[in-house]
C-alpha positions as CSV (number, residue, x, y, z in Angstrom):
1,X,12.4,-116.6,88.9
2,X,9.4,-115.3,89.8
3,X,9.6,-111.7,90.4
4,X,8.3,-110.9,93.9
5,X,7.5,-107.2,95.4
6,X,5.6,-106.3,98.8
7,X,3.8,-103.4,99.5
8,X,2.4,-102.4,103.2
9,X,-0.4,-99.9,103.4
10,X,-1.2,-98.9,106.8
11,X,-3.6,-96.7,108.1
12,X,-6.0,-96.1,111.0
13,X,-8.0,-98.8,111.6
14,X,-6.6,-101.2,109.2
15,X,-3.8,-102.7,107.6
16,X,-3.3,-104.4,104.3
17,X,-0.4,-106.2,102.7
18,X,-0.2,-107.4,99.3
19,X,2.2,-109.4,97.3
20,X,2.5,-109.3,93.5
21,X,4.1,-112.0,91.4
22,X,5.6,-110.9,87.9
23,X,3.2,-108.0,87.8
24,X,0.0,-110.1,88.8
25,X,-1.5,-109.8,92.6
26,X,-0.5,-113.1,94.3
27,X,-1.8,-111.7,97.6
28,X,-3.8,-109.4,99.8
29,X,-4.1,-109.8,103.9
30,X,-6.3,-107.5,105.7
31,X,-6.0,-107.2,109.0
32,X,-8.6,-104.2,111.7
33,X,-8.2,-103.0,114.3
34,X,-11.5,-104.7,115.9
35,X,-9.8,-108.5,115.0
36,X,-9.6,-110.5,117.6
37,X,-6.3,-112.2,118.3
38,X,-8.2,-115.3,119.5
39,X,-9.3,-116.1,115.8
40,X,-6.3,-115.3,114.2
41,X,-4.3,-118.1,112.3
42,X,-1.9,-119.7,114.1
43,X,-3.0,-118.4,117.9
44,X,-1.9,-121.0,120.5
45,X,-4.4,-120.5,123.4
46,X,-6.3,-122.3,126.4
47,X,-9.8,-122.8,125.7
48,X,-12.9,-123.7,127.7
49,X,-14.9,-127.0,126.4
50,X,-18.2,-125.3,126.0
51,X,-20.1,-128.2,124.4
52,X,-19.3,-131.7,123.4
53,X,-20.9,-133.5,120.4
54,X,-20.4,-137.0,120.6
55,X,-21.8,-137.9,117.3
56,X,-19.3,-135.6,115.5
57,X,-16.5,-136.7,117.8
58,X,-15.7,-133.0,118.3
59,X,-15.9,-129.9,120.6
60,X,-17.5,-126.2,120.6
61,X,-14.1,-124.5,122.3
62,X,-15.0,-120.9,124.4
63,X,-12.0,-119.0,123.1
64,X,-12.6,-115.5,124.9
65,X,-13.4,-114.1,122.0
66,X,-17.1,-114.9,122.4
67,X,-19.8,-116.9,119.9
68,X,-20.0,-118.3,117.6
69,X,-17.3,-120.7,119.5
70,X,-14.3,-122.5,118.2
71,X,-15.0,-126.0,116.1
72,X,-12.3,-128.8,116.8
73,X,-12.3,-132.7,116.2
74,X,-11.3,-135.2,118.7
75,X,-8.8,-137.4,118.2
76,X,-9.8,-141.3,118.8
77,X,-8.2,-141.3,122.3
78,X,-9.5,-137.8,123.3
79,X,-12.1,-137.5,125.7
80,X,-13.5,-134.4,126.8
81,X,-16.4,-133.2,129.3
82,X,-17.8,-129.5,129.3
83,X,-15.7,-127.0,131.5
84,X,-12.5,-128.7,130.7
85,X,-9.6,-126.1,129.7
86,X,-7.7,-127.3,126.6
87,X,-4.7,-125.7,124.7
88,X,-5.5,-125.7,121.0
89,X,-4.3,-123.7,117.9
90,X,-6.4,-121.7,115.5
91,X,-6.0,-123.5,112.0
92,X,-9.0,-121.7,110.1
93,X,-10.0,-118.2,111.1
94,X,-13.9,-117.5,111.1
95,X,-15.9,-117.4,108.0
96,X,-19.9,-117.1,107.2
97,X,-21.9,-117.9,110.7
98,X,-18.7,-120.4,112.0
99,X,-16.2,-119.8,114.7
100,X,-12.5,-120.6,114.0
101,X,-11.5,-124.3,113.0
102,X,-8.9,-125.5,116.1
103,X,-6.6,-128.3,116.5
104,X,-6.4,-130.2,119.8
105,X,-2.5,-129.8,121.3
106,X,-3.1,-131.0,124.8
107,X,-4.7,-130.7,128.2
108,X,-5.2,-127.2,129.5
109,X,-4.7,-124.9,133.0
110,X,-5.8,-121.8,134.2
111,X,-7.8,-118.9,132.8
112,X,-8.9,-118.9,129.0
113,X,-6.1,-117.1,127.4
114,X,-3.7,-116.4,124.2
115,X,-0.3,-118.4,124.8
116,X,1.0,-116.8,121.6
117,X,-0.8,-115.1,119.1
118,X,-0.8,-115.9,115.3
119,X,1.1,-113.5,113.0
120,X,-0.5,-110.3,112.0
121,X,-0.4,-108.8,109.1
122,X,2.9,-107.0,109.1
123,X,4.5,-110.1,110.6
124,X,3.2,-111.9,107.4
125,X,4.5,-109.6,105.0
126,X,8.0,-109.3,106.6
127,X,8.5,-113.0,106.6
128,X,7.8,-113.6,102.8
129,X,9.6,-110.3,102.1
130,X,12.7,-111.0,103.9
131,X,15.4,-108.6,103.1
132,X,13.4,-107.7,100.2
133,X,11.9,-103.7,100.2
134,X,8.6,-103.3,101.6
135,X,7.2,-100.5,99.3
136,X,4.8,-98.1,101.9
137,X,2.9,-94.8,101.4
138,X,1.0,-93.6,98.1
139,X,2.2,-96.7,96.3
140,X,1.5,-99.4,98.4
141,X,-2.6,-97.8,99.2
142,X,-3.1,-97.4,95.2
143,X,-2.0,-101.3,95.0
144,X,-4.4,-102.4,97.8
145,X,-7.1,-100.6,96.1
146,X,-6.1,-102.7,93.1
147,X,-5.8,-105.8,94.6
148,X,-9.4,-105.4,96.6
149,X,-10.5,-104.7,93.1
150,X,-9.6,-108.0,91.6
151,X,-9.7,-109.7,94.6
152,X,-13.8,-108.7,93.7
153,X,-14.1,-109.4,90.4
154,X,-15.4,-113.3,89.2
155,X,-14.4,-113.1,85.7
156,X,-11.5,-113.0,84.3
157,X,-10.4,-113.1,80.6
158,X,-7.1,-113.6,78.7
159,X,-7.2,-112.4,74.8
160,X,-3.7,-113.3,73.9
161,X,-4.4,-117.1,75.4
162,X,-8.1,-117.0,74.4
163,X,-9.0,-117.7,78.1
164,X,-12.5,-117.3,79.5
165,X,-12.8,-118.0,83.2
166,X,-15.7,-117.2,85.9
167,X,-14.9,-118.4,89.6
168,X,-17.8,-118.1,91.7
169,X,-18.4,-119.0,95.5
170,X,-21.4,-121.0,96.6
171,X,-22.8,-122.5,99.7
172,X,-21.5,-125.9,99.0
173,X,-18.3,-125.3,96.8
174,X,-16.2,-123.1,94.7
175,X,-16.7,-123.6,91.2
176,X,-14.4,-122.4,88.2
177,X,-15.2,-122.4,84.5
178,X,-12.3,-122.5,82.0
179,X,-14.0,-121.6,78.3
180,X,-11.6,-121.3,75.5
181,X,-12.0,-118.6,72.8
182,X,-10.1,-120.1,70.2
183,X,-8.1,-118.1,68.6
184,X,-7.7,-117.1,64.8
185,X,-4.9,-119.3,63.2
186,X,-4.2,-121.3,66.3
187,X,-4.7,-125.2,66.2
188,X,-8.0,-125.7,68.2
189,X,-6.8,-128.6,70.4
190,X,-3.3,-127.3,71.3
191,X,-5.3,-124.3,72.1
192,X,-7.7,-125.9,74.6
193,X,-4.6,-127.5,76.2
194,X,-3.0,-124.2,76.5
195,X,-6.0,-122.2,78.1
196,X,-6.5,-125.3,80.5
197,X,-3.0,-125.0,81.5
198,X,-3.1,-121.3,81.9
199,X,-6.4,-121.5,83.3
200,X,-5.6,-123.7,86.4
201,X,-2.6,-121.9,87.3
202,X,-5.4,-118.7,87.2
203,X,-7.7,-120.9,89.3
204,X,-5.1,-121.5,91.8
205,X,-3.9,-117.6,91.9
206,X,-7.8,-116.8,92.5
207,X,-8.4,-119.1,95.4
208,X,-5.0,-118.4,97.0
209,X,-5.8,-113.9,96.0
210,X,-9.7,-114.4,97.8
211,X,-8.9,-117.1,100.6
212,X,-11.2,-119.4,99.3
213,X,-11.5,-123.1,100.4
214,X,-13.1,-126.6,100.5
215,X,-14.8,-128.4,97.7
216,X,-13.2,-126.7,94.1
217,X,-14.9,-127.9,91.1
218,X,-13.1,-127.0,87.9
219,X,-15.1,-127.6,84.7
220,X,-12.3,-127.5,82.1
221,X,-12.6,-126.6,78.4
222,X,-13.5,-129.5,75.9
223,X,-14.4,-132.8,76.4
224,X,-11.5,-135.0,75.1
225,X,-8.5,-135.0,77.6
226,X,-5.5,-137.1,78.4
227,X,-6.4,-137.9,82.1
228,X,-2.8,-138.6,83.6
229,X,-1.7,-135.3,81.8
230,X,-4.5,-133.3,83.3
231,X,-4.3,-134.5,87.0
232,X,-0.4,-134.0,86.7
233,X,-0.9,-130.7,86.1
234,X,-2.9,-129.9,89.0
235,X,-0.9,-131.6,91.5
236,X,2.2,-129.5,89.6
237,X,-0.3,-126.1,90.1
238,X,-1.0,-127.1,93.7
239,X,2.1,-128.5,94.8
240,X,3.2,-125.8,97.0
241,X,-0.2,-125.8,99.1
242,X,-0.3,-127.6,101.9
243,X,-3.5,-130.2,102.5
244,X,-4.7,-129.8,99.2
245,X,-6.5,-133.2,97.6
246,X,-6.3,-133.8,94.1
247,X,-9.5,-135.3,93.1
248,X,-10.6,-137.8,90.2
249,X,-11.6,-136.1,86.6
250,X,-14.9,-136.6,85.1
251,X,-15.5,-138.2,81.9
252,X,-17.2,-134.5,81.5
253,X,-14.1,-132.7,81.9
254,X,-15.2,-132.1,85.7
255,X,-11.7,-131.8,88.1
256,X,-12.3,-131.8,91.5
257,X,-10.1,-130.8,94.3
258,X,-10.2,-129.7,97.8
259,X,-8.2,-127.2,99.7
260,X,-8.1,-126.4,103.4
261,X,-9.9,-123.1,104.7
262,X,-7.2,-120.4,106.4
263,X,-7.8,-116.8,106.5
264,X,-11.3,-115.7,106.7
265,X,-12.6,-115.1,102.8
266,X,-11.9,-111.3,101.5
267,X,-15.4,-111.5,100.3
268,X,-16.3,-111.4,103.7
269,X,-14.2,-108.9,104.7
270,X,-15.6,-106.5,102.2
271,X,-18.8,-107.4,103.1
272,X,-18.2,-106.0,106.9
273,X,-20.5,-103.5,108.2
274,X,-17.6,-101.2,108.9
275,X,-16.3,-101.4,105.4
276,X,-18.1,-97.9,104.2
277,X,-16.0,-96.0,107.0
278,X,-12.8,-97.4,106.3
279,X,-13.0,-97.0,102.8
280,X,-13.8,-93.2,103.4
281,X,-11.0,-92.9,105.8
282,X,-8.5,-95.2,102.9
283,X,-9.9,-92.0,100.6
284,X,-9.3,-89.4,102.8
285,X,-6.0,-90.8,103.7
286,X,-5.5,-91.1,99.2
287,X,-6.1,-87.4,98.5
288,X,-3.4,-86.4,101.2
289,X,-0.6,-88.2,100.0
290,X,-1.7,-87.5,96.4
291,X,-2.2,-83.6,97.1
292,X,0.7,-82.2,99.8
293,X,-0.1,-79.0,98.8
294,X,-3.7,-78.9,99.6
295,X,-3.3,-78.1,103.4
296,X,-6.5,-79.4,104.8
297,X,-8.9,-82.2,103.5
298,X,-12.3,-82.6,105.2
299,X,-14.6,-85.7,105.3
300,X,-17.9,-85.2,105.7
301,X,-20.4,-87.8,107.2
302,X,-23.3,-88.1,109.5
303,X,-23.2,-88.0,113.5
304,X,-23.1,-91.6,114.3
305,X,-20.5,-92.4,111.8
306,X,-18.5,-89.1,113.3
307,X,-18.0,-90.5,116.6
308,X,-16.8,-93.5,115.6
309,X,-14.4,-92.1,112.5
310,X,-13.2,-89.2,114.5
311,X,-10.1,-91.1,116.4
312,X,-9.4,-92.5,113.0
313,X,-9.3,-89.3,111.0
314,X,-7.5,-87.6,114.1
315,X,-4.6,-90.4,113.6
316,X,-4.2,-89.1,110.5
317,X,-2.3,-85.9,111.3
318,X,-3.3,-82.2,111.3
319,X,-4.1,-82.0,107.5
320,X,-7.0,-84.4,107.8
321,X,-10.4,-82.8,109.8
322,X,-13.9,-84.8,110.1
323,X,-17.1,-82.5,110.0
324,X,-20.2,-85.0,111.2
325,X,-22.9,-82.8,110.4
326,X,-23.4,-84.5,107.0
327,X,-26.1,-87.0,105.6
328,X,-26.2,-90.2,107.4
329,X,-24.4,-93.0,105.2
330,X,-22.5,-91.0,102.9
331,X,-18.9,-90.1,103.2
332,X,-17.6,-87.3,100.8
333,X,-13.9,-85.7,101.1
334,X,-13.8,-82.1,100.5
335,X,-10.5,-80.0,100.1
336,X,-10.7,-77.5,103.1
């Protein structure tokens, strides 16, 4: 049975949950204080039809979180008009310039409002952990930094199996390239079979970790395949994933999948305008947890950043101080 460990890194402004499986990063979830519950996966709410697109059999729904509005495909028997209230559920969070994807649940009444908010990071982690221990403190903070590093990475190598994997997100699809670096004394055919098997599992881990979806194109190692073997292998790897469709395998070794989008992709999370400020708070928190003997740690930043960081630094307690007379755009941690 897979050994799972659960980590909860809570700090002012942001909460992270990490799940590891047999020592590998399995999942990373991020929630910020600035996030809107109206955009959270699983949230049910009453929305207002802002615009109907008959050619798409879809409607844009005002959920109360502002633009971009949510996008909802319409069931065949449903006909809506602008201004009508509907009950909907978030099935995919915001990404790029797109609002959340919504599912129609029925007619709605009253003001635009949340009926039931989707689970936050803490609820998600507790649901996954059950009765298992949730690790907090310095270990959780360092694990969240390690998980972020892995989620940013687009190349994975494993010399023990000869795997060289590149996975990238483009505008149209997710492209994964599985290459085989031959191992001395190993049969080449068996080596490619092993690296494809390991590589497909690694692609699945990366998709889950990065919260990527859409069309997935996987270039397998080699060109001579037993199609049924590869397709059954891929179906087995993604068997626990809801909504995944395994497509055909081309004669050139290209496997296609369709994976539903769910959470906001982590690369977009990391590209948020507040990322540098939140990083500075996490580094300050890390310094305080790593060295409990030093009475004061100070975060030095520019005046504009200081206005926004003041409540976050204050929430870390009396050992944390803020100096807003530093250079603009820089964040420096100093011992007091």
